[in-house]
DRENDO-1510 file (C-alpha; in Angstrom, 1 decimal, always signed):
<recs>
REC; n; res; u; v; w
REC; 1; MET; +30.5; -68.8; +39.0 .
REC; 2; ASN; +30.0; -71.8; +36.7 .
REC; 3; ILE; +33.0; -73.2; +34.8 .
REC; 4; VAL; +31.5; -75.0; +31.9 .
REC; 5; LYS; +32.3; -75.8; +28.3 .
REC; 6; ILE; +30.4; -73.1; +26.5 .
REC; 7; SER; +29.6; -72.9; +22.8 .
REC; 8; GLN; +28.0; -70.5; +20.4 .
REC; 9; ASN; +25.1; -72.8; +20.0 .
REC; 10; LYS; +24.4; -72.7; +23.7 .
REC; 11; LEU; +24.7; -68.9; +23.7 .
REC; 12; ASN; +22.1; -68.8; +20.9 .
REC; 13; ASN; +19.6; -70.0; +23.5 .
REC; 14; PRO; +20.4; -67.8; +26.5 .
REC; 15; GLU; +17.1; -68.5; +28.2 .
REC; 16; LYS; +18.1; -72.1; +28.7 .
REC; 17; LEU; +21.4; -71.0; +30.3 .
REC; 18; LEU; +19.7; -68.6; +32.6 .
REC; 19; LYS; +17.2; -71.2; +33.9 .
REC; 20; GLY; +14.9; -68.5; +35.3 .
REC; 21; ARG; +17.7; -66.5; +37.0 .
REC; 22; ALA; +18.3; -62.8; +36.5 .
REC; 23; SER; +22.0; -63.3; +35.5 .
REC; 24; VAL; +24.6; -65.9; +35.1 .
REC; 25; SER; +28.4; -65.9; +34.4 .
REC; 26; PHE; +30.6; -68.5; +32.7 .
REC; 27; SER; +34.4; -68.7; +32.6 .
REC; 28; ASP; +36.1; -69.7; +29.4 .
REC; 29; ILE; +39.7; -70.1; +28.2 .
REC; 30; ASN; +42.4; -67.4; +28.4 .
REC; 31; GLY; +40.6; -65.3; +31.0 .
REC; 32; LEU; +37.4; -64.9; +29.0 .
REC; 33; LEU; +34.3; -64.2; +31.1 .
REC; 34; ILE; +30.8; -64.5; +29.6 .
REC; 35; ARG; +28.0; -62.7; +31.4 .
REC; 36; ILE; +24.3; -63.1; +30.5 .
REC; 37; PHE; +21.7; -60.6; +31.9 .
REC; 38; ARG; +18.0; -60.6; +31.8 .
REC; 39; ARG; +16.4; -57.3; +31.0 .
REC; 40; LYS; +12.7; -56.4; +30.7 .
REC; 41; LYS; +12.4; -56.9; +27.0 .
REC; 42; PHE; +15.6; -58.7; +26.0 .
REC; 43; ILE; +18.6; -60.8; +27.2 .
REC; 44; ARG; +22.0; -59.2; +26.9 .
REC; 45; ILE; +25.3; -61.1; +26.6 .
REC; 46; ILE; +28.7; -59.4; +27.2 .
REC; 47; TYR; +32.2; -60.7; +26.9 .
REC; 48; ILE; +34.9; -59.6; +29.4 .
REC; 49; HIS; +38.6; -60.4; +29.4 .
REC; 50; ARG; +40.2; -60.6; +32.8 .
REC; 51; CYS; +43.9; -60.7; +33.4 .
REC; 52; THR; +46.7; -59.7; +35.9 .
REC; 53; TRP; +49.5; -57.4; +34.8 .
REC; 54; LYS; +52.3; -56.8; +37.3 .
REC; 55; GLY; +50.1; -57.4; +40.3 .
REC; 56; LYS; +47.1; -55.3; +39.0 .
REC; 57; ARG; +43.8; -56.8; +38.0 .
REC; 58; ILE; +42.5; -55.7; +34.6 .
REC; 59; GLU; +39.0; -56.1; +33.3 .
REC; 60; ILE; +38.0; -54.9; +29.8 .
REC; 61; HIS; +34.7; -55.2; +28.0 .
REC; 62; LEU; +35.2; -56.6; +24.5 .
REC; 63; LYS; +33.2; -55.0; +21.7 .
REC; 64; VAL; +32.3; -58.3; +19.9 .
REC; 65; THR; +29.1; -60.2; +19.4 .
REC; 66; THR; +30.3; -63.7; +18.9 .
REC; 67; LEU; +32.2; -66.2; +21.1 .
REC; 68; SER; +34.8; -66.9; +18.5 .
REC; 69; ASP; +35.8; -63.2; +18.1 .
REC; 70; ALA; +36.0; -62.9; +21.9 .
REC; 71; ARG; +38.3; -66.0; +22.2 .
REC; 72; LYS; +40.6; -64.6; +19.5 .
REC; 73; ILE; +41.0; -61.3; +21.3 .
REC; 74; CYS; +41.5; -63.0; +24.7 .
REC; 75; GLU; +44.2; -65.3; +23.2 .
REC; 76; LYS; +46.0; -62.3; +21.7 .
REC; 77; ARG; +46.0; -60.4; +24.9 .
REC; 78; THR; +47.0; -63.4; +27.0 .
REC; 79; ASP; +50.0; -64.0; +24.6 .
REC; 80; ALA; +51.1; -60.4; +25.1 .
REC; 81; ILE; +51.1; -60.8; +28.9 .
REC; 82; ARG; +53.1; -64.0; +28.7 .
REC; 83; ASN; +55.7; -62.2; +26.5 .
REC; 84; GLY; +56.1; -59.4; +29.1 .
REC; 85; ARG; +54.0; -56.8; +27.4 .
REC; 86; HIS; +50.8; -55.0; +28.6 .
REC; 87; PRO; +47.8; -56.3; +26.7 .
REC; 88; ASP; +46.5; -52.9; +25.6 .
REC; 89; TYR; +49.8; -51.1; +24.9 .
REC; 90; SER; +52.1; -53.8; +23.7 .
REC; 91; GLY; +53.1; -51.9; +20.6 .
REC; 92; ILE; +54.6; -48.9; +22.5 .
REC; 93; GLN; +58.2; -49.1; +23.6 .
REC; 94; GLN; +58.2; -48.2; +27.3 .
REC; 95; THR; +61.6; -46.5; +27.1 .
REC; 96; GLN; +60.4; -44.1; +24.4 .
REC; 97; LEU; +57.1; -43.0; +26.0 .
REC; 98; THR; +56.3; -39.3; +25.7 .
REC; 99; PHE; +53.5; -37.4; +27.2 .
REC; 100; ASN; +51.7; -37.4; +23.9 .
REC; 101; ASP; +51.7; -41.2; +24.2 .
REC; 102; ALA; +50.3; -41.0; +27.7 .
REC; 103; ILE; +47.5; -38.7; +26.5 .
REC; 104; GLU; +46.5; -41.1; +23.7 .
REC; 105; ALA; +46.6; -44.1; +26.1 .
REC; 106; TYR; +44.4; -42.3; +28.6 .
REC; 107; LYS; +41.9; -41.2; +25.8 .
REC; 108; THR; +41.7; -44.8; +24.6 .
REC; 109; LYS; +40.7; -45.9; +28.1 .
REC; 110; LYS; +38.1; -43.1; +28.6 .
REC; 111; SER; +36.7; -42.8; +25.0 .
REC; 112; ASN; +33.9; -45.3; +25.7 .
REC; 113; SER; +32.7; -43.8; +29.0 .
REC; 114; TRP; +33.1; -40.1; +28.2 .
REC; 115; SER; +30.4; -38.0; +26.6 .
REC; 116; ALA; +31.1; -36.0; +23.5 .
REC; 117; ARG; +31.1; -32.8; +25.6 .
REC; 118; THR; +33.6; -34.1; +28.1 .
REC; 119; LEU; +35.9; -35.4; +25.4 .
REC; 120; ASN; +35.7; -32.0; +23.6 .
REC; 121; GLU; +36.6; -30.2; +26.8 .
REC; 122; PHE; +39.5; -32.5; +27.5 .
REC; 123; ASN; +40.8; -32.1; +23.9 .
REC; 124; ASN; +40.5; -28.3; +24.1 .
REC; 125; ILE; +42.3; -27.9; +27.5 .
REC; 126; ILE; +45.1; -30.5; +26.7 .
REC; 127; SER; +45.8; -29.2; +23.2 .
REC; 128; LEU; +45.9; -25.5; +24.3 .
REC; 129; HIS; +47.8; -25.7; +27.6 .
REC; 130; VAL; +49.6; -29.0; +27.8 .
REC; 131; VAL; +50.7; -30.4; +24.4 .
REC; 132; PRO; +52.5; -27.3; +23.1 .
REC; 133; ARG; +54.7; -27.2; +26.3 .
REC; 134; ILE; +55.3; -30.8; +27.4 .
REC; 135; GLY; +53.7; -33.0; +24.7 .
REC; 136; ALA; +57.0; -34.3; +23.2 .
REC; 137; VAL; +58.8; -34.6; +26.6 .
REC; 138; SER; +59.8; -38.0; +27.8 .
REC; 139; LEU; +57.7; -39.3; +30.7 .
REC; 140; GLU; +60.8; -39.7; +32.8 .
REC; 141; LEU; +61.1; -35.9; +32.9 .
REC; 142; ILE; +57.5; -35.3; +33.9 .
REC; 143; LYS; +57.9; -34.3; +37.5 .
REC; 144; VAL; +55.9; -31.9; +39.8 .
REC; 145; ASN; +58.3; -29.0; +39.6 .
REC; 146; TYR; +58.8; -29.4; +35.8 .
REC; 147; VAL; +55.1; -29.3; +35.2 .
REC; 148; LYS; +54.6; -26.4; +37.6 .
REC; 149; GLU; +57.3; -24.3; +35.8 .
REC; 150; LYS; +56.2; -25.1; +32.3 .
REC; 151; ILE; +52.4; -24.9; +32.6 .
REC; 152; LEU; +50.8; -24.3; +35.9 .
REC; 153; ASP; +52.6; -21.1; +37.1 .
REC; 154; ASN; +51.5; -19.1; +34.1 .
REC; 155; LEU; +47.8; -20.1; +34.7 .
REC; 156; PHE; +48.1; -19.3; +38.4 .
REC; 157; ASN; +49.7; -15.9; +37.7 .
REC; 158; ASP; +46.9; -15.1; +35.2 .
REC; 159; LYS; +44.3; -16.0; +37.9 .
REC; 160; LYS; +42.8; -18.7; +35.6 .
REC; 161; TYR; +42.0; -20.8; +38.6 .
REC; 162; ASN; +39.2; -22.9; +37.1 .
REC; 163; THR; +41.4; -23.8; +34.1 .
REC; 164; LEU; +44.3; -24.5; +36.4 .
REC; 165; LYS; +42.2; -26.9; +38.5 .
REC; 166; LYS; +41.1; -28.8; +35.3 .
REC; 167; VAL; +44.6; -29.0; +34.0 .
REC; 168; ILE; +45.9; -30.4; +37.3 .
REC; 169; SER; +43.0; -32.9; +37.4 .
REC; 170; TYR; +43.7; -34.2; +33.9 .
REC; 171; LEU; +47.5; -34.3; +34.4 .
REC; 172; LYS; +47.1; -36.4; +37.6 .
REC; 173; SER; +44.6; -38.8; +35.9 .
REC; 174; ILE; +46.9; -39.3; +32.8 .
REC; 175; MET; +50.0; -40.0; +34.9 .
REC; 176; GLN; +48.1; -42.2; +37.3 .
REC; 177; HIS; +46.9; -44.3; +34.4 .
REC; 178; ILE; +50.4; -44.6; +33.0 .
REC; 179; CYS; +51.9; -45.5; +36.4 .
REC; 180; ASN; +49.4; -48.3; +36.7 .
REC; 181; LEU; +50.5; -49.6; +33.3 .
REC; 182; HIS; +54.2; -49.2; +33.8 .
REC; 183; HIS; +54.7; -49.1; +37.6 .
REC; 184; ASP; +58.2; -50.5; +37.3 .
REC; 185; GLN; +59.4; -47.4; +35.3 .
REC; 186; GLY; +59.4; -45.1; +38.2 .
REC; 187; PHE; +57.2; -42.4; +36.6 .
REC; 188; ASP; +55.8; -39.6; +38.9 .
REC; 189; ASP; +52.0; -39.9; +39.3 .
REC; 190; LEU; +51.9; -36.1; +40.1 .
REC; 191; HIS; +49.6; -36.7; +43.1 .
REC; 192; ARG; +51.4; -33.8; +44.9 .
REC; 193; LEU; +50.1; -31.2; +42.4 .
REC; 194; SER; +46.9; -30.8; +44.5 .
REC; 195; LYS; +49.0; -29.3; +47.4 .
REC; 196; VAL; +51.2; -27.0; +45.3 .
REC; 197; TYR; +48.8; -24.0; +45.1 .
REC; 198; ASP; +46.6; -22.3; +47.7 .
REC; 199; PHE; +43.6; -21.1; +45.7 .
REC; 200; PRO; +41.7; -18.1; +46.9 .
REC; 201; ARG; +38.5; -19.0; +48.6 .
REC; 202; GLY; +35.6; -18.1; +46.3 .
REC; 203; HIS; +32.1; -16.8; +47.2 .
REC; 204; HIS; +29.1; -19.0; +46.8 .
REC; 205; PHE; +27.6; -18.0; +43.5 .
REC; 206; LYS; +29.5; -14.8; +42.9 .
REC; 207; THR; +27.4; -11.6; +42.6 .
REC; 208; MET; +28.1; -7.9; +42.3 .
REC; 209; ILE; +26.8; -6.8; +45.7 .
REC; 210; ASP; +29.4; -6.6; +48.5 .
REC; 211; ARG; +27.8; -4.6; +51.4 .
REC; 212; GLY; +24.3; -5.9; +50.7 .
REC; 213; THR; +22.2; -2.7; +50.6 .
REC; 214; VAL; +19.1; -1.9; +48.6 .
REC; 215; ASP; +20.9; +1.0; +46.8 .
REC; 216; GLU; +23.7; -1.4; +45.8 .
REC; 217; ILE; +21.2; -3.9; +44.4 .
REC; 218; ARG; +19.4; -1.2; +42.5 .
REC; 219; ASP; +22.7; +0.1; +41.0 .
REC; 220; SER; +23.7; -3.4; +40.0 .
REC; 221; ILE; +20.5; -4.2; +38.2 .
REC; 222; GLN; +20.6; -0.9; +36.4 .
REC; 223; GLU; +24.2; -1.6; +35.2 .
REC; 224; ILE; +23.3; -5.1; +34.1 .
REC; 225; PHE; +20.4; -4.1; +32.0 .
REC; 226; LYS; +22.2; -1.2; +30.4 .
REC; 227; LYS; +24.7; -3.7; +29.1 .
REC; 228; ILE; +22.0; -6.2; +28.1 .
REC; 229; SER; +20.1; -3.6; +26.2 .
REC; 230; VAL; +23.0; -2.9; +23.8 .
REC; 231; LEU; +23.9; -6.6; +23.1 .
REC; 232; LYS; +23.1; -7.9; +19.7 .
REC; 233; CYS; +21.2; -11.1; +19.4 .
REC; 234; ARG; +19.8; -13.1; +16.5 .
REC; 235; THR; +16.4; -13.2; +18.3 .
REC; 236; VAL; +14.9; -11.3; +21.2 .
REC; 237; MET; +14.1; -14.5; +23.1 .
REC; 238; PRO; +17.3; -14.8; +25.2 .
REC; 239; LYS; +16.9; -11.2; +26.4 .
REC; 240; ILE; +13.3; -11.9; +27.4 .
REC; 241; ALA; +14.4; -15.0; +29.2 .
REC; 242; LEU; +17.0; -13.1; +31.2 .
REC; 243; GLU; +14.6; -10.4; +32.2 .
REC; 244; ILE; +12.0; -12.9; +33.3 .
REC; 245; ASN; +14.7; -14.6; +35.4 .
REC; 246; PHE; +15.3; -11.4; +37.3 .
REC; 247; TYR; +11.6; -11.3; +38.2 .
REC; 248; LEU; +11.1; -15.0; +39.1 .
REC; 249; LEU; +14.5; -15.9; +40.5 .
REC; 250; LEU; +14.5; -19.3; +38.8 .
REC; 251; ARG; +17.5; -21.5; +38.0 .
REC; 252; VAL; +18.4; -21.4; +34.3 .
REC; 253; SER; +17.5; -25.1; +33.9 .
REC; 254; GLU; +14.0; -24.4; +35.2 .
REC; 255; LEU; +13.7; -21.3; +33.0 .
REC; 256; VAL; +14.4; -23.0; +29.7 .
REC; 257; ASN; +12.1; -25.9; +30.5 .
REC; 258; ILE; +9.0; -23.7; +31.0 .
REC; 259; ARG; +6.2; -25.2; +29.0 .
REC; 260; ILE; +3.2; -23.2; +27.6 .
REC; 261; GLN; +0.8; -25.4; +29.5 .
REC; 262; ASP; +2.6; -24.5; +32.8 .
REC; 263; LEU; +1.4; -20.9; +32.4 .
REC; 264; ASP; -1.9; -20.0; +34.0 .
REC; 265; PHE; -2.7; -16.4; +33.3 .
REC; 266; GLN; -6.1; -16.6; +34.9 .
REC; 267; LYS; -4.7; -17.7; +38.3 .
REC; 268; HIS; -1.5; -15.7; +37.7 .
REC; 269; LEU; +0.7; -18.7; +38.4 .
REC; 270; LEU; +3.6; -20.5; +36.8 .
REC; 271; HIS; +3.9; -24.2; +37.5 .
REC; 272; VAL; +7.5; -25.6; +37.5 .
REC; 273; PRO; +7.0; -29.4; +37.5 .
REC; 274; LYS; +10.5; -30.1; +38.9 .
REC; 275; THR; +13.2; -28.1; +40.6 .
REC; 276; LYS; +16.6; -29.0; +42.0 .
REC; 277; THR; +15.0; -29.4; +45.5 .
REC; 278; ILE; +11.3; -30.3; +44.7 .
REC; 279; SER; +10.5; -33.4; +42.7 .
REC; 280; GLU; +7.5; -34.1; +40.4 .
REC; 281; GLU; +6.1; -36.5; +43.0 .
REC; 282; GLU; +5.9; -33.6; +45.5 .
REC; 283; GLY; +3.8; -31.6; +43.0 .
REC; 284; GLY; +6.4; -29.3; +41.7 .
REC; 285; PHE; +6.8; -25.6; +42.5 .
REC; 286; TYR; +4.3; -22.8; +41.9 .
REC; 287; VAL; +5.6; -19.2; +41.2 .
REC; 288; PRO; +3.2; -16.2; +41.4 .
REC; 289; LEU; +3.3; -14.0; +38.3 .
REC; 290; SER; +3.1; -10.2; +38.4 .
REC; 291; GLU; +1.3; -8.2; +35.6 .
REC; 292; HIS; +4.6; -7.2; +34.0 .
REC; 293; VAL; +6.0; -10.8; +34.0 .
REC; 294; GLU; +2.8; -11.9; +32.3 .
REC; 295; LYS; +3.4; -9.3; +29.6 .
REC; 296; LEU; +6.9; -10.6; +29.2 .
REC; 297; PHE; +5.6; -14.2; +28.7 .
REC; 298; LYS; +3.0; -13.0; +26.2 .
REC; 299; HIS; +5.7; -11.1; +24.4 .
REC; 300; ALA; +7.8; -14.2; +24.3 .
REC; 301; LEU; +4.9; -16.3; +23.0 .
REC; 302; SER; +4.3; -13.8; +20.2 .
REC; 303; ASN; +8.0; -13.9; +19.1 .
REC; 304; ARG; +8.4; -17.7; +18.9 .
REC; 305; THR; +10.1; -18.8; +15.7 .
REC; 306; CYS; +8.6; -22.3; +15.7 .
REC; 307; PRO; +4.9; -21.7; +16.4 .
REC; 308; SER; +4.1; -25.2; +15.3 .
REC; 309; SER; +5.9; -26.5; +18.3 .
REC; 310; ASN; +3.5; -25.8; +21.1 .
REC; 311; VAL; +5.5; -27.2; +24.0 .
REC; 312; TYR; +8.1; -24.8; +25.4 .
REC; 313; VAL; +8.0; -21.0; +25.7 .
REC; 314; PHE; +11.6; -20.7; +24.8 .
REC; 315; GLU; +11.6; -23.3; +22.0 .
REC; 316; SER; +14.4; -24.5; +19.8 .
REC; 317; LYS; +14.8; -26.7; +16.7 .
REC; 318; THR; +17.1; -29.1; +18.6 .
REC; 319; ASP; +16.1; -32.5; +19.7 .
REC; 320; SER; +15.3; -31.3; +23.3 .
REC; 321; GLY; +12.7; -28.8; +21.9 .
REC; 322; HIS; +13.7; -26.0; +24.2 .
REC; 323; ALA; +16.4; -23.4; +24.3 .
REC; 324; SER; +19.8; -24.4; +25.6 .
REC; 325; GLU; +20.9; -23.2; +29.0 .
REC; 326; ARG; +24.2; -22.2; +27.4 .
REC; 327; THR; +22.4; -19.7; +25.2 .
REC; 328; ILE; +21.1; -17.8; +28.2 .
REC; 329; ILE; +24.3; -18.1; +30.2 .
REC; 330; ASP; +26.5; -16.9; +27.3 .
REC; 331; LEU; +24.4; -13.9; +26.6 .
REC; 332; PHE; +24.7; -12.9; +30.3 .
REC; 333; TYR; +28.5; -13.4; +30.2 .
REC; 334; GLN; +28.8; -11.2; +27.2 .
REC; 335; CYS; +28.0; -8.3; +29.6 .
REC; 336; GLN; +31.4; -9.0; +31.2 .
REC; 337; LEU; +30.1; -8.5; +34.7 .
REC; 338; PRO; +31.9; -9.6; +37.9 .
REC; 339; MET; +29.2; -12.2; +38.7 .
REC; 340; THR; +27.6; -15.5; +37.6 .
REC; 341; ILE; +24.1; -15.8; +36.4 .
REC; 342; HIS; +23.1; -17.7; +39.5 .
REC; 343; GLY; +24.1; -14.5; +41.4 .
REC; 344; ILE; +20.7; -13.1; +40.3 .
REC; 345; ARG; +19.1; -15.4; +42.9 .
REC; 346; ALA; +21.5; -14.1; +45.5 .
REC; 347; MET; +20.5; -10.6; +44.7 .
REC; 348; GLY; +16.8; -11.4; +45.1 .
REC; 349; ARG; +17.4; -13.3; +48.4 .
REC; 350; THR; +19.4; -10.4; +49.8 .
REC; 351; TRP; +16.7; -7.9; +48.9 .
REC; 352; LEU; +14.0; -10.1; +50.6 .
REC; 353; GLY; +16.1; -10.3; +53.7 .
REC; 354; LEU; +16.7; -6.5; +53.8 .
REC; 355; LYS; +12.9; -6.0; +53.5 .
REC; 356; GLY; +12.3; -8.1; +56.6 .
REC; 357; VAL; +10.7; -11.0; +54.9 .
REC; 358; LYS; +10.5; -14.0; +57.2 .
REC; 359; PHE; +13.2; -16.6; +56.7 .
REC; 360; GLU; +10.8; -19.4; +55.6 .
REC; 361; LEU; +9.1; -17.2; +53.1 .
REC; 362; ALA; +12.3; -15.8; +51.6 .
REC; 363; GLU; +13.7; -19.3; +51.2 .
REC; 364; ALA; +10.4; -20.5; +49.7 .
REC; 365; CYS; +10.6; -17.8; +47.1 .
REC; 366; LEU; +13.8; -19.5; +45.8 .
REC; 367; SER; +12.2; -23.0; +46.1 .
REC; 368; HIS; +14.6; -23.9; +48.9 .
REC; 369; LYS; +13.6; -26.4; +51.5 .
REC; 370; VAL; +13.9; -25.3; +55.2 .
REC; 371; GLY; +14.8; -27.5; +58.1 .
REC; 372; ASN; +15.4; -31.2; +58.5 .
REC; 373; GLN; +13.2; -34.1; +57.3 .
REC; 374; THR; +11.0; -33.9; +60.4 .
REC; 375; VAL; +10.3; -30.1; +59.9 .
REC; 376; GLN; +9.6; -30.7; +56.2 .
REC; 377; ALA; +7.2; -33.5; +57.0 .
REC; 378; TYR; +5.1; -31.2; +59.2 .
REC; 379; LEU; +5.4; -28.0; +57.2 .
REC; 380; ARG; +2.9; -28.7; +54.5 .
REC; 381; THR; +2.4; -25.2; +53.0 .
REC; 382; ASP; +4.2; -23.5; +50.1 .
REC; 383; PHE; +3.2; -20.0; +51.3 .
REC; 384; ILE; +1.9; -19.2; +47.8 .
REC; 385; GLU; -0.3; -16.3; +48.8 .
REC; 386; GLU; +2.3; -14.8; +51.1 .
REC; 387; ARG; +4.9; -15.2; +48.4 .
REC; 388; ARG; +2.6; -13.5; +45.9 .
REC; 389; VAL; +2.8; -10.3; +48.0 .
REC; 390; HIS; +6.5; -10.3; +48.4 .
REC; 391; MET; +7.3; -11.3; +44.8 .
REC; 392; ALA; +5.0; -8.5; +43.6 .
REC; 393; GLU; +7.1; -6.1; +45.7 .
REC; 394; TRP; +10.3; -7.5; +44.2 .
REC; 395; SER; +8.8; -7.3; +40.7 .
REC; 396; ASP; +7.9; -3.6; +41.2 .
REC; 397; PHE; +11.5; -3.0; +42.5 .
REC; 398; VAL; +13.1; -4.7; +39.5 .
REC; 399; GLN; +10.8; -3.0; +37.0 .
REC; 400; GLU; +11.7; +0.4; +38.5 .
REC; 401; CYS; +15.4; -0.5; +38.2 .
REC; 402; ILE; +15.2; -1.7; +34.6 .
REC; 403; GLY; +13.1; +1.2; +33.4 .
REC; 404; SER; +13.4; +1.9; +29.7 .
REC; 405; ASN; +16.0; -0.9; +29.3 .
REC; 406; SER; +13.2; -3.5; +29.4 .
REC; 407; VAL; +12.7; -5.7; +26.3 .
REC; 408; ILE; +9.1; -4.5; +26.1 .
REC; 409; SER; +10.1; -0.8; +26.2 .
REC; 410; ALA; +12.7; -1.4; +23.5 .
REC; 411; THR; +10.1; -2.9; +21.2 .
</recs>
C-alpha cells in the first residue's frame, strides 16, 4: 500500500494514479483508506474508514464522493474512539441499552447489504414475535432461559418450527453484533439457543403420499384438484399453470419463465433454456408435450391479458415480464394441503418408479443429472424419445385423476 499525500486534484485524474494497474490504495490521516478500481467502462473511487475498537478491527465504507467529506467523517469517528466511545454508536448510553436499541443498531449495520425483501421479512418477524415481549427489556436481562420462556417456547409448542428457526437466527445475530460493540458489558450472545430445541426431522419436499402406491397418488391428485377447482382467482392463468405443472413436473421457477418461442407444437416439445441442474451452455432441457398439455398451453395463450407482450406464456405487467413464482405457490397453499408445491415432482417420480421406469429415465424426466462427472461426460443422451413414452403415460394418468376438475373442462 502506498502512503502518499493525496489531494482532491489528484483524485480528479485517477488514471494517472493507477499508472496502468487494475487497482491502487492510498492511506490518509485518521484511518482513511482510499481505493481506486478500474472497471470496463469507468474508474471507481471508494473511501473506507479503518479503526480498532477494544481489540476489534472495524472497516466501514463511507457514502461520500469527495475527499474533504471523507476526512471530516474520519476525524469525527477517530475523536469518538479517543474519548472511549464506539464510532458508530457513541450517542447511546451503554448502561441504558434495551433490546430495541440493539435491533436498531443491527438494522443500521445491515440496511446497506439487505434487499428490500429480506428487510421486510426481518421487520415482520421481529415486530410480531420479539418487540412486544422483550423490546423494552434491558440487554443485561437478555439470557437464553429468559428468551426461551418469553418467546421461543410458545412458537415451539405451536409447531411453528420455520418461524422459530428464523427468530433464533435473528436473535443470535443481533446479540452477537451488540457483544462485538460492547464486549466489556458481559452481554449474552445467545449462541446456545441453537442447542435448546430438538426439531423434528422433516421430509425432503413434503408430499401427501406416505406408502407410495398408485392408488394413493391417484387419491391425492383428485383431492388437490377438487380444492383447486373451487378457488377463486382474478384470472384463470395461475390455475392453468398449476395444472401444467402436474403434467410436466417442472420447478416453479422454470414454469413461470416459459417463453412463447420455447413452445414447438409441431415437434410436440417445450424447450427450457435453463434449469437448476442444466445450464444454457449445455443446451437446456427439452420436455415432451402430450396432446392435453398442448391444449392447456393454447388455452393459456388465448387468455393472456397482455397480448402485446409476446414473450412469456404466463405474462405479467411487472418489470420481469412474467408471472411471479409467489403467485403460483400462494394459490397452491390456499388449498391448505399437507404438502409443498415441490411435492408434485415427488409424486411424479414415485409414480414413474412404481411403473418400473429405469432409474436414468425417471431422473431425466425431472431434469436430474445421474452419476458423477465421469458418467455425465460419457452419457450424452437426454432420452427424449424414451421420455416421451413415459411422460405420455403419466399425462394420461393425471388427466384421468383430474377429470372434470380440469381448467379446460371448467371453461
